[in-house]
Backbone as a ProteinNet text record, in pm:
[ID]
protein_1_A
[PRIMARY]
MNIKIVPIKTRYLKRGEDYLEVIITALKREIKNGLKLEDGDFVVISEKFVAIGEDNLIDERNVKVGILAYLCYLWSKYIWGYILGPLLKTRPDRIKNLRKMPREETLKHKQVVIDNVGLIYALKPASEGGVDLTNVPGTYATLLPKDPERSAERIYSVIKKELNVDVIVMIVDTDATYRFFRWYITALPCAINGIVSGIGVLGYILGKLAGVLKIGGLCGATPLAITGNEIYKKYSLEEILHIADVADRCRSDPTKSIHQYMERYNTFEISEEILEKIEHTPIVVVKGWKN
[TERTIARY]
89.5	-10.3	66.2	53.4	100.5	52.5	100.2	41.8	118.8	44.2	100.2	16.3	104.9	60.4	93.7	7.2	3.7	-44.1	83.5	57.3	-7.3	-126.5	-194.1	-169.2	-113	-73.6	-189.1	-198.8	-325.1	-255.7	-323.8	-280.7	-334.6	-260.8	-278.5	-436.6	-488.9	-637.9	-648.9	-730.3	-758.6	-888.7	-908.7	-1012.9	-1145.1	-1230.8	-1355.9	-1376.9	-1255.6	-1286.5	-1343.7	-1382.7	-1462.6	-1362.9	-1332.3	-1229.1	-1271	-1417.6	-1475.1	-1416.5	-1441.4	-1386.8	-1228.1	-1151.3	-1018.8	-973	-1039.1	-1020.8	-1055.7	-1160	-1219.1	-1137	-1072.3	-990.6	-856.7	-801.6	-673.9	-664.7	-790.9	-799.4	-827.7	-907.3	-929.8	-812.4	-718.6	-576.7	-463.7	-494.5	-416.2	-448.4	-599	-662.5	-609.5	-625.5	-573.3	-419.8	-334.4	-202.6	-167.1	-269.5	-234.3	-277.5	-336.8	-348.8	-500.4	-495	-641.6	-705.1	-801	-870.3	-991.9	-972.9	-1088.5	-1152.3	-1266.6	-1335.4	-1260.5	-1263.4	-1214.5	-1092.4	-1016.9	-891.9	-934.8	-835.9	-836.4	-815.5	-883.1	-853.1	-854.1	-725.9	-687.9	-686.8	-752.5	-763.1	-712.9	-631.6	-578.5	-686.4	-710.2	-785.5	-784.3	-674.2	-654.9	-707	-686.2	-750.9	-887	-961.1	-1076.5	-1154.6	-1072.3	-1098.5	-1089.3	-970.2	-957.1	-1056	-1102.4	-1212.7	-1351.8	-1369	-1475.5	-1491.4	-1366.5	-1329.3	-1357.7	-1302.7	-1296.5	-1166	-1147.6	-1008.2	-1051.7	-928.8	-967.6	-840	-864.8	-728.9	-699.9	-559.9	-532.6	-466.4	-463.7	-400	-478.7	-600.2	-682.7	-735	-681.3	-748.5	-704.8	-794.3	-806.6	-739.4	-636.9	-564.8	-611.6	-628.4	-675.1	-584.3	-614	-513.6	-473.8	-565.6	-548.1	-451.8	-461.2	-354.9	-232.3	-213.7	-60.8	-14.8	-118.9	-76.2	-47.6	-103.6	-71	44.2	81	203.9	315.7	300.1	426.1	441	313.3	299.1	395.5	358.8	422.1	582.2	599.7	749.5	828.3	784.8	873.7	851.1	712.5	694.3	704.4	659	685	827.4	896	1002.9	1110.5	1108.9	1216.6	1203.6	1045.2	1028.7	965.8	829.2	767	828.4	874.5	909.9	1030.7	1144.5	1259.7	1213.5	1133.3	1083.5	1011.8	935.6	852.8	925.7	1057.2	1139	1093.4	1043.2	1022.7	1152.9	1130.9	1226.6	1316.1	1453.3	1516.1	1499	1460.4	1431.2	1303.1	1203.1	1079.4	1075.5	1182.8	1216.5	1271.4	1375.4	1440	1333.7	1237.8	1133.6	1057.2	1005.2	909.5	1001.4	1116.7	1204.7	1227.9	1195.5	1228.9	1076.5	987.3	845.6	821	788.1	765.7	642.6	671.3	566.6	437.2	429.1	300.1	223.8	299.6	230.8	185.1	246.8	182.1	77.7	87.7	-17.7	-173.4	-158.9	-274.8	-333	-237.4	-273.5	-338.2	-282.8	-342.3	-482.7	-501.6	-621.9	-719.2	-699	-768.3	-808.4	-704.7	-738	-840	-802.8	-911.7	-1051	-1052.6	-1196.9	-1262.9	-1205.5	-1257.2	-1249.9	-1169.1	-1166.2	-1175.9	-1095.2	-1095.3	-962.8	-945.7	-845.1	-765.4	-831.2	-763.2	-676.1	-700.6	-639.2	-513.3	-539.3	-441.8	-309.5	-338	-232	-122.1	-170.5	-91.4	28.3	157.9	257.7	256.9	194.3	174.7	79.2	35.5	-62.5	-196.4	-236.5	-328.7	-468	-532.1	-668.3	-707.3	-595.9	-612.4	-604.5	-581.8	-573.2	-423.8	-430.1	-296.7	-269.9	-120.8	-81.8	8.3	33.2	100.3	34	115.5	57.3	-74.8	-92.7	-199.7	-162.5	-201.6	-152.2	-147.2	-62.3	-84.8	-82.5	-184.8	-188.4	-327.1	-344	-461.1	-431.1	-524.8	-499	-631.8	-602	-712	-767.1	-876.2	-944.9	-980.5	-1020	-1058	-1188.1	-1218.6	-1340.9	-1465.6	-1566.4	-1682.8	-1740.8	-1743.6	-1823	-1727.3	-1630.5	-1542.1	-1636.9	-1711.3	-1801.6	-1880.7	-1945.6	-2033.1	-1928.9	-1808.7	-1735.1	-1679.9	-1641.6	-1619.8	-1736.3	-1841.9	-1957.7	-1987.7	-1958.6	-1943.7	-1855.4	-1736.7	-1626.6	-1642.8	-1700.2	-1732.1	-1819.2	-1952.6	-2059.8	-2025.5	-1940	-1894.2	-1797.9	-1701.6	-1621.8	-1680.9	-1798.4	-1858.6	-1951.6	-2008.1	-2090.4	-2000.1	-1894.4	-1819.3	-1722.9	-1661.5	-1572.7	-1626.1	-1744.7	-1799.7	-1724.5	-1663.6	-1581.5	-1614.9	-1610.8	-1672.3	-1545.8	-1476.5	-1370.4	-1391.3	-1294.7	-1316.6	-1222	-1307.7	-1261.1	-1218.8	-1103.6	-1073.7	-991.7	-1064.5	-1005.1	-894.8	-762.6	-667.7	-610	-582.3	-498.6	-350.2	-252.5	-107.2	-96.8	-159.5	-170.3	-194.5	-102.2	-81.5	-211	-216.5	-267.4	-170	-213.4	-97.3	-171.1	-106.2	-151.6	-117	-208.7	-219.9	-257.3	-140.7	-194	-282	-418.5	-477.6	-581	-564	-649.8	-566.2	-635.3	-575.2	-641.8	-566.5	-598.9	-535.3	-596.3	-535.8	-568.9	-483.7	-520.5	-608.7	-664.5	-766.3	-902.4	-986.8	-1145.8	-1210.9	-1160	-1259	-1181.2	-1230.8	-1168.1	-1267.1	-1207.6	-1306.5	-1331.3	-1438.7	-1461.8	-1367.8	-1339.8	-1225.2	-1099.6	-1115.8	-999.1	-1062.6	-1003.2	-1071.2	-1005.1	-1107.4	-1063.9	-1147.6	-1111.5	-1187.2	-1149.1	-997	-963.4	-845.4	-822.3	-710.8	-591.2	-508.5	-358.5	-354.7	-429.9	-420.7	-389.3	-461.2	-427.7	-273.5	-238.2	-79.8	9.4	-21.2	81.4	68	-60.4	-71.3	-2.8	-8.7	66.5	197.1	256.9	399.3	448.3	358.4	412	407.6	329.8	328.8	450	498.3	614.4	740.9	758.1	846	849.5	722.6	718.6	717.6	712	691	584.5	465.7	336.7	246.7	302.7	236.7	333	248.5	341.2	270.2	343.7	310.3	242.9	132.4	92.7	106.3	85.2	96.2	-39.8	-56.5	-167.9	-320.2	-376	-535.2	-608.3	-706.3	-811.5	-951.3	-977.5	-1081.4	-1225.8	-1258.3	-1357.5	-1352.3	-1411.6	-1381.4	-1514.7	-1536.4	-1680	-1658.8	-1760.5	-1754.4	-1764.1	-1703.2	-1681.1	-1688.1	-1779.1	-1760.3	-1693.4	-1603.9	-1483.6	-1401.9	-1394.4	-1309.6	-1346.8	-1482	-1533.6	-1477.3	-1397.7	-1335	-1197.9	-1156.7	-1000	-999.7	-902.9	-872	-849.4	-883.3	-808.9	-682.5	-606.5	-453.4	-422.8	-491.4	-471.9	-517.2	-626.5	-689.8	-572.7	-544.6	-422.1	-304.2	-274.9	-132.2	-174.3	-282	-293.4	-309.5	-363.9	-349.4	-233.5	-142.6	-9.5	75.4	79.7	138.9	88.1	-9.8	-71.6	-3.4	-3.8	5.3	176	234.5	419	436.7	351.4	409.3	364.2	291.1	241.7	354.2	390.1	486.5	443.1	495.1	478.9	624.6	628.8	799.4	773.7	676.5	679.4	585.3	647.7	560.7	561.2	628.3	579.4	587.9	546.8	543.4	700	770.7	904.9	983.2	964	1026.1	987.1	880.7	856.2	975.2	1004.5	1096.2	1245.9	1272.9	1386.6	1386.3	1279.2	1292.3	1268.6	1169.2	1133.7	1163.9	1231.2	1248	1112.6	998.3	881.2	773.6	697.7	594.8	456.7	468.6	343.8	386	307.8	358.5	254.7	292.8	208.7	141.6	30.5	-58.9	43.2	118	216	310.9	363	471.4	404.3	285.7	206.5	177.6	156.9	120.4	240.3	353.1	477.4	528.4	465.1	510.3	411	479.9	417.6	303	180.3	94.2	29.8	30.4	-20.3	-121.3	-241.9	-345.6	-418.2	-402.8	-483.3	-381.1	-407.9	-316.8	-401.7	-379.1	-452.3	-359.2	-425.9	-379.3	-427.5	-363.2	-423.7	-360.2	-458.8	-385.7	-429.4	-495.1	-521.5	-648.3	-666.1	-760.8	-776.4	-875.1	-886.6	-888.2
-97.2	3	128.7	229.2	345.6	456.3	439.2	522.9	653.2	752.5	884.2	960	1030.7	1082.2	1229.7	1324.3	1450.2	1530.7	1574.7	1653.6	1773.7	1832.4	1940.5	2040.2	2176.9	2275	2355.5	2403.4	2481.8	2605.2	2715.8	2819.1	2741.2	2799.9	2757.7	2788.8	2689.6	2709	2733.6	2845.6	2876	2827.2	2813.9	2730.2	2810.2	2719.7	2757	2801.1	2791.1	2840.4	2723.4	2781.6	2695.9	2611.5	2466.7	2392.8	2328	2326.5	2277.3	2363.9	2509.2	2619.2	2597.3	2589.1	2569.1	2435.7	2331.7	2198.3	2227.8	2290.9	2319.8	2409.9	2538.4	2605.9	2565.7	2481.8	2425.4	2312.9	2239.5	2129.9	2216.6	2315.6	2390.8	2445.6	2480.1	2540.5	2442	2324.4	2211.7	2156.3	2174.9	2121.4	2231.6	2355.6	2455.3	2420	2388.5	2372.6	2254.4	2168.1	2039.7	1904.1	1907.5	1772.1	1745.3	1607.7	1560.1	1475.3	1535.7	1455.8	1388.3	1238	1176.9	1069.8	1011.8	922.9	799.7	779.6	673.9	689.7	826.1	885.6	903.4	876	903.4	1047.6	1107.6	1239	1222.4	1222.1	1191.2	1316.9	1337.6	1449	1415.5	1522.7	1515.5	1526.8	1454.5	1464.8	1603.4	1637.7	1767.2	1889.6	1882.8	1978.3	2004.1	1887.4	1894	1927.1	1872.1	1898.7	2053.5	2125.1	2281.9	2339.2	2292.2	2365.4	2352.5	2248.7	2225.8	2284.9	2353.7	2424.7	2311.5	2192.5	2104.6	2111.1	2224.3	2235.7	2288.9	2255	2278.3	2375.5	2479.4	2543.7	2464.3	2435.2	2364.5	2430.9	2581.2	2664.1	2656.7	2658.7	2669.8	2560.6	2428.2	2298.3	2273.8	2225	2186.9	2045.7	2042.2	1906.7	1804.6	1669.9	1587.9	1499.5	1391.7	1295.7	1185.7	1168.6	1072.2	1122.7	1267.4	1328.2	1297.1	1299.7	1292.5	1153.5	1064.7	928	880.7	964.7	917	974.3	1089.9	1162.6	1090.5	1028.4	946	813.8	737.2	623.1	643.6	764.6	772.8	816	887	932.4	809.3	716.2	648.2	504.5	460.6	329.3	297.2	418.4	398.7	445.4	542.7	579.3	515	420.3	345.4	176	125	-4.3	-54.4	-4.8	-62	-17.2	115.6	165.1	102.6	57.8	-19.8	-162.3	-208.3	-352.6	-366.5	-284.6	-283.3	-221.5	-196.1	-143.4	-16.3	72.1	214	287.8	373.9	459	522.3	503.5	600.8	732.8	805.1	939	988.7	885	895	850	756.4	723.1	829.4	916.5	1032.5	1155.8	1155.5	1261.9	1238.9	1094.4	1061	1103.2	1072.4	1076.7	1217.5	1316.4	1454.7	1533.9	1458.7	1541.5	1634.2	1761.5	1870.4	1838.1	1871.9	1822	1892.8	2032.7	2120.9	2087.6	2093.4	2085.2	1940.5	1850.3	1706.2	1675.2	1734	1711.5	1775.2	1880	1935.9	1872.6	1838.6	1762.4	1619.2	1549.6	1415.9	1456.2	1557.3	1593.3	1614.5	1686.2	1686.4	1556.7	1482.5	1348.5	1270	1260.7	1206.3	1259.6	1405.2	1453	1423.1	1423.1	1439.1	1288.1	1200.9	1083.1	950.8	970.4	866.5	814.5	767.2	744.1	608	543.8	422.9	475	600.5	683.3	763.6	824.1	893.9	807.1	680.8	587.2	554.8	603.2	586.6	689	662	749.3	876.3	897.9	1005.5	973	1098.9	1088.7	1007.3	1052.9	978.5	1020.3	913.3	909.1	1032.4	1051.6	1146.5	1289.8	1332.3	1462.8	1524.6	1606.2	1649.5	1796.4	1793.8	1949.8	2009	1944.3	1985.7	2081.5	2196.8	2249.2	2331.9	2361.9	2446.4	2541.1	2673.6	2782.9	2779.2	2855.2	2867.4	2724.2	2735.4	2624.5	2524.5	2535.9	2460	2307.2	2254.6	2099.8	2046.5	1967.4	1935.9	1790.9	1783.3	1643.9	1625	1481.2	1439.2	1498.4	1474.8	1537.6	1461.3	1558	1508.4	1366.7	1365.6	1256.1	1246.1	1182.1	1141.9	1112.7	1009.4	973.7	1092.4	1173	1268.8	1372.3	1392.4	1502.4	1452.9	1337.2	1298.9	1276.5	1280.7	1287.1	1395.1	1502.1	1648.5	1702.7	1620.1	1679.6	1617	1473.5	1421.6	1475.2	1522.3	1575	1709.1	1810	1932.6	1905.6	1809.1	1785.2	1741.6	1656.3	1599.5	1718.7	1800	1903.8	2028.7	2070.6	2168.3	2140.7	2017.6	1960.1	1855.6	1808.1	1719.8	1590.7	1534	1429.5	1332.2	1200.9	1100.2	1030.4	1091.1	1047.1	958.6	908.3	858.8	932.4	975	1064.5	971.3	1004.8	944	1045.2	1040.2	1110.2	1025.9	1069	973.6	1042.8	974.3	1014.3	948.9	1037.7	988.6	868.7	871.4	764.2	641.1	539.9	397.9	300.8	218.8	95.5	-20.8	-124.8	-234.9	-357.7	-455.1	-589.3	-675.1	-750	-841.4	-981.7	-1071.4	-1171.1	-1145.7	-1179	-1156.6	-1016.7	-969	-861.7	-743.3	-619.7	-495.2	-409.1	-339.8	-254.4	-142.4	-19.7	85.3	143.9	240.8	296.9	409.8	429.8	574.2	501	599.2	577.4	539.4	552.6	537.5	479	429.5	382	318.7	313.8	226.5	100	37.6	-87.3	-197.3	-313.6	-388.1	-353.6	-233.3	-196.2	-192.9	-267	-278.8	-137.8	-65.5	58.1	78.5	164.3	197.5	117.7	64.8	-15.8	58.1	187.4	280.3	225.9	239.6	202.5	65.1	-31.8	-184.3	-191.5	-127.8	-117.9	-112.8	7.7	48.9	-65.4	-116	-232.3	-345.3	-397.4	-522.9	-490.7	-376.2	-335.6	-336.4	-294.9	-310.1	-427.8	-484.7	-620.5	-724.2	-699.8	-782.8	-753.2	-644	-621	-674.9	-687.8	-738.3	-896.5	-969.2	-1107.1	-1133.6	-1048.6	-1075.2	-1142.2	-1123.1	-1165.2	-1047.7	-970.3	-851.4	-717	-602.3	-496.2	-352.6	-258.2	-153.7	-149.5	-104.1	-76.7	47.2	146.5	294.3	368.3	502.2	573.4	489.7	573	495.5	577.6	518.8	571.5	580.8	714.3	710.8	709.7	754.8	732.5	736	661.7	642.9	650.6	718.1	734.8	768.6	772.1	825.9	697.2	731.8	636.7	490.5	393.1	268.1	170.2	210.7	112.6	77.7	176.6	133	12.8	-21.3	-133.2	-265.2	-238.6	-380.9	-386.7	-289.4	-312.5	-377	-433.3	-507.3	-394.5	-421.3	-354.4	-306.6	-419.6	-398.3	-284.8	-285.5	-186.2	-44.2	-43.1	87.6	135.6	55.1	106.9	140.7	79.7	126.3	248.1	291.9	409.8	520.3	485.1	574.7	628.9	524.9	543.8	609.7	560.2	640.2	785.3	823.5	959.6	1045.1	959.7	1031.1	1073.9	966.4	993.3	1094.5	1135.2	1238.4	1368.8	1388.5	1515.6	1592.2	1710.2	1786.7	1830.3	1778	1794.2	1849.1	1959	2013.7	1990.8	1976	1948.6	1839.9	1713	1573.6	1556.7	1632.4	1592	1735	1728.2	1867.7	1902.2	1798.7	1811.3	1890.4	1871.1	1938.2	2089.4	2130.2	2292.4	2318.8	2249.7	2324.3	2322.2	2230.8	2226.5	2334.4	2341	2449.6	2592.6	2606.4	2738	2769	2680.3	2708.7	2733.5	2666.8	2706.2	2592.3	2530.6	2455.1	2509.6	2634.5	2733	2805.2	2766.8	2823	2921	3018.9	3138.8	3119.4	3175.4	3154.9	3211.4	3324.1	3400.8	3283.7	3178.7	3108.8	2992.9	2956.5	2845.5	2886.9	3022.7	3056.2	3073.1	3075.2	3068.2	2921.7	2822.7	2671.9	2604.4	2532.5	2489.6	2368.1	2355.5	2284.5	2200.2	2059.1	1999.2	1906.4	1923.4	1837.3	1757	1780.8	1721.5	1637.8	1506	1421.2	1359.9	1390.1	1284.7	1169.1	1053.8	927.3	863.4	880.2	840	693.4	634.5	513.2	385.7	400.9	259.8	217	156.7	117.8	-39.4	-122.9	-253.6	-256.1
-6.9	-2.4	-3.1	-64.5	-79.4	38.2	150.4	262.4	249.4	270.5	273.2	432.1	481.8	621.9	610.1	638.3	616.5	760.7	834.9	938.6	908.7	970.9	941.8	1045.1	1011.6	1119.4	1132.6	1252.7	1300.5	1395.9	1397.4	1492.3	1627	1754.1	1876.7	1917.1	1959.2	1991.3	2137.6	2162.1	2299	2340.8	2496.2	2547.3	2505.3	2447.9	2430.7	2280.9	2203.7	2085.4	1978.9	1869.2	1758.1	1702.2	1769.9	1697.4	1555.7	1548.1	1417.2	1290.8	1309.5	1233.2	1198.6	1299.5	1290.8	1204.4	1218.3	1145.8	997.2	959.6	823.8	769.7	829.3	751	724.9	826.9	784.4	680.6	678.2	588.8	431.8	419.8	309.8	267.7	348	327	245.3	319.4	267.6	132.6	103.1	-18.9	-116.2	-76	-190.4	-233.8	-121.6	-153.7	-205.5	-230.4	-315.1	-247.1	-115.1	-51.2	-138.7	-185.3	-225	-114.4	-52.5	38.9	-30.4	14.6	-49.3	31.2	-11.9	71.8	127.5	241.3	316.1	379.6	359.1	423.3	582.4	642.1	793.9	826.2	888.7	960.5	1091.1	1163.3	1306	1382.3	1492.2	1565.3	1728.6	1747.2	1906.3	1981.3	2093	2191.1	2278.3	2280	2360.8	2294.7	2157.4	2058.8	2093.5	2095.5	2112.4	2235.9	2334	2482.5	2514.4	2444.3	2466.5	2411.9	2308.7	2215.5	2301	2369.4	2445.2	2591.4	2592.2	2739.3	2857.7	2827.4	2935.2	3005.3	3060.9	3135.1	3283.8	3369.7	3520.9	3564.7	3639	3692.6	3807	3847	3959.8	4057.6	4036.1	4125.8	4276.9	4270.1	4400.1	4458	4392.4	4447.6	4567.5	4664.1	4796	4799.4	4852.2	4842.6	4950.1	4938.7	5054.7	5095.9	5172.2	5220.9	5090.8	5012.3	4925.3	4806.8	4781.8	4706.7	4744.5	4878	4944.2	4936	4944.5	4938.3	4781.8	4684.9	4541.2	4502	4573.1	4547.1	4606.5	4703.5	4770.5	4684.4	4639.3	4572.2	4446.9	4375.2	4253.2	4265.4	4366.1	4373.9	4423.3	4526.6	4576.5	4526.4	4542	4501.5	4345.3	4251	4090.1	4076.1	4144.6	4121.7	4144.1	4264.7	4295.8	4295.6	4278.8	4297.6	4159.5	4150.6	4039.7	3897.8	3890	3763.3	3707.2	3791	3741	3727	3791.6	3784.7	3644	3624.7	3492.2	3372.1	3393.4	3287.8	3240.2	3299.8	3283.8	3231.4	3121.8	3076.2	3186.8	3193	3283.7	3293.3	3175.2	3188.8	3289.5	3258.8	3326.2	3485.4	3511.6	3649.1	3707.2	3634	3700.4	3740.8	3648.9	3659.1	3783.2	3793.4	3888.9	4019.3	4037.2	4160.8	4202.2	4117.5	4139.1	4110.3	4110	4075.5	4169.6	4146.2	4248.4	4342.6	4453.5	4559.5	4523.5	4558.8	4546.5	4420.7	4309.1	4196.6	4153.6	4214.9	4188.7	4290.6	4392.2	4510.5	4445.8	4373.7	4325.6	4210.1	4138.3	4007.7	4033.1	4137	4184.3	4237.6	4302.2	4376.6	4238.1	4148.5	4039.3	3952.2	3954.4	3904.6	3969.3	4121.2	4194.1	4188	4198.4	4197.4	4049.8	3941	3800.3	3736.7	3767.2	3705	3794	3910.5	4008.8	4067.5	4192.1	4256.2	4171.8	4117.2	4033	3910.4	3889.4	3786.9	3832.5	3945.9	4023.6	4062.4	4087.7	4137.3	3998.1	3917.2	3781.9	3792.1	3737.6	3789.1	3701.8	3610.5	3506.1	3403.9	3319.9	3205.2	3288	3398.7	3475.9	3433.8	3370.2	3316.8	3216.7	3134	3035.4	3081.1	3212.6	3251.9	3236.5	3131.7	3091.3	3101	3144.2	3169.9	3064.5	2960.8	2862.1	2765.2	2710.2	2596.6	2639.6	2757.1	2806.4	2895.5	2904.4	2956.1	3134.4	3192.5	3339.8	3417.9	3523.4	3592.2	3542.1	3420.7	3365.4	3332.6	3342.6	3303.6	3217.1	3100.8	3014.4	3066.6	3058.6	3081.3	2940	2939.9	2790	2754.1	2619.9	2572.6	2662.8	2678.2	2762.6	2679.8	2555.1	2489.9	2340.7	2363.5	2233.7	2112.4	2114.8	2000.6	1946.6	2027	1993.7	1904.7	1980.2	1925.9	1753.2	1767.6	1632.6	1534.5	1572.5	1487.9	1424.6	1507.2	1472.7	1380.7	1402.8	1304.2	1183.6	1183.1	1068	977	1040.3	961.9	906.7	974.7	921.1	808.8	832.8	706.1	594.3	610.5	487.9	423.9	508.5	477.7	390	467.1	400.6	296.9	304.4	203.4	103.8	124.3	43.5	23.6	133.7	134.2	257.5	224.7	335.4	394.4	496.9	549.6	672.2	748.1	863.8	948.3	1066.1	1176.2	1297.9	1355.8	1476.2	1571.3	1701.3	1807.6	1876.6	1907.8	1951.2	2064.4	2179	2281.2	2282.7	2309.1	2316.2	2412.2	2516.1	2614.3	2552	2624.6	2526.6	2543.9	2441	2434.2	2440.2	2520	2518.3	2483.4	2460	2413.7	2540.5	2601.2	2708.4	2668.7	2651.5	2563.2	2442.1	2427.3	2309.2	2326.4	2450.9	2500.8	2473.6	2428.6	2431.7	2524.2	2612.6	2740.4	2710.3	2800.6	2833.9	2951.6	3022.4	3140.4	3150.8	3016.7	3007.6	3061.3	3083.5	3115.3	3003.7	2891.6	2765.1	2635.5	2546.1	2435.6	2334.7	2209.8	2092.4	2162.5	2089.7	2097.5	2091.5	2158.6	2134.9	2215.3	2284	2386	2524.6	2624.8	2783.6	2823	2862.2	2930.2	3077.8	3139.3	3269.3	3386.7	3383.1	3487.9	3529.5	3491.2	3585.6	3580.1	3685.7	3696.2	3651.6	3678.1	3633.5	3486.6	3408.2	3252.9	3232.7	3324	3284.1	3325.2	3439.8	3518.9	3439.2	3381.2	3294.8	3148	3098.2	2979.8	2985.1	3096.4	3115.3	3142	3236.1	3251.6	3131.9	3036.1	2936.1	2835.5	2846.3	2771.1	2849.5	2966.6	3034.4	3017.8	3033.3	3007.4	2855	2777.9	2627.5	2590.4	2662.3	2611.9	2540.2	2501.5	2445	2450	2504.9	2532.5	2468.2	2438.1	2384.8	2227.9	2204.3	2070.4	2025.2	2121.3	2062.9	2124.8	2042.8	2083.1	2107.1	2173.8	2212.8	2138.9	2041.4	1985.7	2073.6	2077.2	2180.9	2120.8	1983.3	1910.3	1761	1699.2	1542.8	1479.3	1365.2	1293.2	1166.2	1073.3	943.4	824.3	728	625.9	670.6	645.4	734.8	664.4	573.1	519.5	638	753.2	878.2	941.2	915.7	997.7	932.7	790.4	736	793.2	882	928.1	1053.5	1085.2	1198.2	1321.5	1454.3	1565.1	1519.5	1512.7	1490.2	1394	1279.5	1175.2	1242.8	1293.3	1356	1428.4	1532.2	1619.8	1572.1	1463.8	1386.3	1326.9	1254.2	1202.8	1326.5	1440.7	1517.3	1589	1574.9	1672.2	1550.9	1421.1	1318.3	1312.6	1310.9	1293.8	1426.1	1550	1670.2	1669.9	1629.2	1633.1	1530	1420.2	1326.5	1357.9	1478	1511.8	1571.6	1545.1	1610	1755.1	1867.6	2002.6	2073.2	2095.6	2145.5	2291.5	2370.5	2503.8	2557.4	2520.9	2561.6	2726.3	2811	2954.7	3021.7	3135.5	3209.9	3267	3270.6	3301.3	3208.3	3073.9	2951	2987.8	3029.5	3055.6	3128.8	3259.8	3355.2	3264.5	3201.3	3123.6	3022.9	2940.6	2827.8	2878.8	2969.2	3010.6	3145.2	3221.3	3373.2	3461	3413.3	3496.1	3435.2	3547.1	3506.7	3455.4	3425.1	3389.5	3263.1	3148.4	3020.8	2996.8	2919.1	2875.5	2754.1	2718.3	2592.4	2500.3	2525.3	2444.2	2382.1	2462.8	2417.2	2355.1	2389.1	2312.6	2185.8	2142.6	2011.2	1934.7	1976.5	1902.2	1867.2	1922.6	1927	1795.1	1691.8	1591.3	1652	1602.7	1648.1	1537.2	1555.7	1425.4	1504.2	1535.9	1605	1503.5	1388.5	1268.2	1192.1	1175.1	1077.1	987.1	857.6	749.5	713.7	706.5	668.2	543.4	433.8	305.7	258.2	176.2	103.8	175.7	292.5	381.4	345	236.1	168.4	125.7	166.5	112.5	-44.7
[MASK]
+++++++++++++++++++++++++++++++++++++++++++++++++++++++++++++++++++++++++++++++++++++++++++++++++++++++++++++++++++++++++++++++++++++++++++++++++++++++++++++++++++++++++++++++++++++++++++++++++++++++++++++++++++++++++++++++++++++++++++++++++++++++++++++++++++++++++++++++++++++++++++++++++++

């Protein structure tokens, strides 16, 4: 197959802005510049882009921290940082980040995860339940889209109406899906059919364990929703996961973790002015994946 992957640049999307208009504007620009968008092509959208457009953000600045947040902080820093992380062969840079995680910021973040997603997600060492701190201003964190399936349907309908093309729309989270024996699992609270979700930190532990024991392991980014041209129903889950991961990997994402903020900007809080200068590619078109 002659696969073509096209990352689509957009301007920085501010909270509550019309992300549908930004998607259409960006696609029209690329079509004018030579992109041939056809029926059955995949349009893969970052879940954070959708969540920001839906204003699904929380300011962590004034969060009241409870005892469970303290326990999750200690669990992540010491149990994951010194025991579980090394045992499950977590990358050395991630173990280093866990061991030096900032106390106050982490406590507030863990409390937000507990309040909005649940304790079983806050026990995960990072990327807890899709609550994300990267590429959002100040002390804000993004939650997942409120209803990824409905959001995907809206995007699909607008593309079909405005561009007269019957594409496949997929909303994808960078947080991983793993294979454990014959099952596919994620630590996220939701995913497309065929992926076991909603099991919190257990999904992460099983996924990492599968890699260590060589009974599965990392598959890549997690599709939260998929809709549109029904040709996608002919594809296996493995193919869908591969498309999601290929698209996610080709997006430019200069700050993949909150710790990179400190290294790059000497702060855990980033301004909208800086975000507006960073290249954003929340949309990826994948062409040529047809039976």
